[in-house]
N, C-alpha and C positions, 0 to 999 in steps of 0.2 A: 259236717265235720271238716275242719281245715286240713288241707293236704300237708303232710310233713315230709321233710327232706333230711337225709343224712349227709351233711356237707361239711367242708373244712375250708378255712381261709388262711392264706399265707400272711406272715407278719410283714412282708416287704411292701404291701400296698400302702402302708403309712408313709413310705419314703419315696415312692415313685409318683410321677405326675401322669394322670390317666385321662383319656377322653374316649367317649363311646364311638365305636365305628358302626355297629349294627345292634341296637338294643334288642331286636327280635331274636337274635341268637347269642346275645351276651358277649359279643366281640368288643374288646377294649384294647386301645393302643396305649402302651405305657412307655414313658421315658425313663431310662436308667442312666443318670448322669454319672460321669467319672472324670477324674483328672489323669491326663496322660503321664506315665512315668517319665522322668527326665531323659532317659535314653531314646524316647520316641519323639522328643521335641526337637525339630530341625530348625524352625524359624524362630530364633531367639533375637528379636529386634528390640533393643533398648529404647526406652522412652526418653528422649533427650530434652524435650520441651517440658516446662512445668505444667502440671494439670491442676485446674482450679475446680472445686466442687460447687454445688448450687448455692452454698452459703458464702462463697467467695474465699474459702480457705484453701490453702495449698495442700494437695495430696502428695504424700511422700511415696515414691516408688522404691520398694525394697528389692534387693537383689533376687530373693527367692521368688518374687512375683514375675520376674522377667522370664523365668523358665516354665511358668505354669500355662498349660493349655488344656482347656476343657473339651470333653467329648460327650457323646450320647449314643446309647444303644436303644433302638426302637424295637419294641417287642409287642406283638399282638398276642393277647391271651383270651381264652374263651371262659368267661366267668358267668356262673349261674346266679341270678339275683331273685330270690323268692319274693313274692308280693308282700308278705308280712314283714320282710326285712330288706326293703328296697334300697337301703343305704349300705348294705353289707355284701361285698363281692365274695363269691365262694365257688367251689366246684364240688360235684359229688365225689365220693371216695374213689371210685374207679377211674376218675379223670383228673386226679391231682396233678398229673404232668402238664396240664394245660394252664397252670399258674407257674410263676417264678417263685422259688423258695430260697431261703437265706443261704443254704449251702451252695447254690449256684453262683451267687455273688461272692461268697467266700473263696470258692475255687477260682473265679475270675481274678480276684485279687492275687491269689497265689501264682497264677499264670503270668500276670503282668510283673510280678516281683522276680520271676525266674526266667528271663529271656534265654539264658544259656541252655536250659532244658528244652524249651519249646520252639525255639527259632529253627525253621526249616525242618521240623519234625513231621512224621506221618502219624496222625492221631485218630483214634476212634473213641467217640463218647457213646456210652450205653445209657439207656433210659434218659435221654437228653431233654425230654419235655419240650418246651417251646424253643430251645436252641440257644439260649443266651451264652452259656459257658463255651459252647463250640464256636460261636461267633467271635468271642474274645480270643479263643485259641487261634482262630484263623487270622488274627491280626499279626501273628508271628510265624505260624507253621507253614509248611509246604503243601500239605494235604490234610483235610479234616473230613472224616466220615461221621455224620450225625445220625444216630439211630434211636429208634424207640419201637414199641409195639404199634401195629397198625390198628388203632382203636379210635373211634370218633373221627375227627379229621386232623389228627395230630401231625401226620407226615406232610399234609398239604399246608398246615399252619407253619411248620418249620420252613418249608419252601418260601412262603410269603415273608417270613422274618429274615431269611437270607437275602431276598431281593430288597428289603427295606434298608439293609445295612451293607450293601455292596461296596460303598465307598470306604468302609473300614477294612475290608477283607484283602489279605495278601495271598492266602492259600486258595487252592482249588477245593471246592466243597461238594460233597455228595450226601444225599439223604437215602438211608437204607432202613429196612425193617430188621430188628433183632427182637425176638420174643423169648424171654427167659424160659417160658414153658414150652417152647417149640423150637428145638435145635435145628430143625430143617431150615430155619431162616438163617442160621449161621453157615450151613452148607452152601447156601445160595450166594454168600459173599466171600467165598474162599479166595478168589483172585485178589480182591482188594485187601483182605486180611493179611496177606503175605508181606505187605510192605509196612504194616503198622508196628511201631515200636513203643508207643505210648497210648495207654487207655485212660479214660476219665470217667468218673461216676460221682454225681453230686446229689445228695439227698435221696438215695435209693433205699435207705434203711428206715422203714416205718411199719413193717408187717413181717412176721417171722417166716411165713411161707414164701413170701417174695424174696426175703433175704437168702433163704436156702437156694431158691432158684437162681438168684444172682450169682452165688458162689459156684454153682454148677456151670453156669454160663461162662464165668471168668476162667474156670479150669479149661473149658473147651477153647476159649479164645487165646489163652496164654501157653498152650501146650505145643504150639508150632513155632518154628523160627520166623523172624529173628527173636532174640531175647527181648522181653517186654517189661515195661514198668507200668503199674496201675496206680493212679492217685485217686483216693476216695475222700471226699469231703462230706461230712454229715454233722447233724446236730443231735446231741443227747436230749431226748425228750423225757422229762421226769413226770412220774405219776405216783400217787400215794396208793399203796395196796394194803388191805387188811392182813393178807398173808405175811407180808414183811413187817407190817406196822411201821412203815417208813416210806420216805420218798425215794423211788428207785427209777432207773432207766432200763426197763426190761428189753426193749428193742436193741439198745446198744450192747447189753450183755449178750444177747443172742448173736449179734454181729461179731463179738470177740470169739464166741464159740465157732463161728464160721471161719474166722481166721485160723484157728487151730486145726479145723478140718482141712482147709485148703493146704496148710503147711505140711500135712501128712500125705498128700496125694502125689502119685507118680514120682516118688523119691528116686527111683532108679534112672529117671530121665530128666528131672528138674531139681535144681537147688532153689528153694524158696527163701526169700528174705522179707521179713515184716518189720516195719519201722513206723512208729508214731512220730510225725514231724512237728517241729516247732510252729506255733501259730503267731509268733511275734514278727509279723511282716507288715509292710506298709498297706494301709487301706486306701484304695483309689476310688471305689464305688461308694455311693451314699446308701447306707443301711445301718442297722444296729448290730454291731458285732458283739456277740456274747461269749462268755467263757465256756459255754457248752458246745461251741463249734470245734470240731476236731478234724485232723487231717492224717490219713495213713498212706504210706507208700508200700506197695507190694511188688517185689522184683522176682521175675522168673528167669533164671539162667539155665539154659539147656546144656546138658552134658554131652 
């Protein structure tokens, strides 16, 4: 009998360029191409001489092209490739963080669109997976703490991805463990947590039990000074259920219930503000942006 696997595949593999690093363990190096925002482009050198293409035709240099500068984030992912599906990259369900998901690229776009929020900030990303979003944040911030559960080799994988992208980084970067189901890991980072004012979470909403643990963790992280803002990027994932006889997004509905729960906590100490943000901002990374991608801001103001 053929061995079966319960695996999932991220949609972004169709848009990244990948090469195998170590087939024996499924290590793949992916290129995530992006265009620098105009405020990051320093060397704006106009092309003064005419440019002729291979057919002898004159290429017109447009003003918008003078400001364009392309970049790349190199990300190692651990992808499981079953023998019967050797052309499909995937991970088992418990290791979905070892792939890049669309919400991470969506959050990266939001960061690049909002330098006034993220420039020189002290940032903590939870459930960061392979670290792409944090690496982009580190292009603007002063300090970035990248965290995830210590499962598989995810923390070592993040370290390797930081080293691959050193030339992009402006911020100091640390890798720490935060386990949503073990708050002793939060106690171990109390010193670095004191400086954090911005938290990030991308694509952490796909399982109700995990979503509940996420909100309990967020409450712990945002209950101490200074005042903190959390940005959550996620994708509504729709399924058809016989119970509803309709296509619904149950994980997103559970997330909305989690927002209500969080807004009711520690009201004598914290004023909570919940806001769904506009998603009408510039796309700098190459991926398919869908209308099901959403972005929330959660603000905790200590009394």
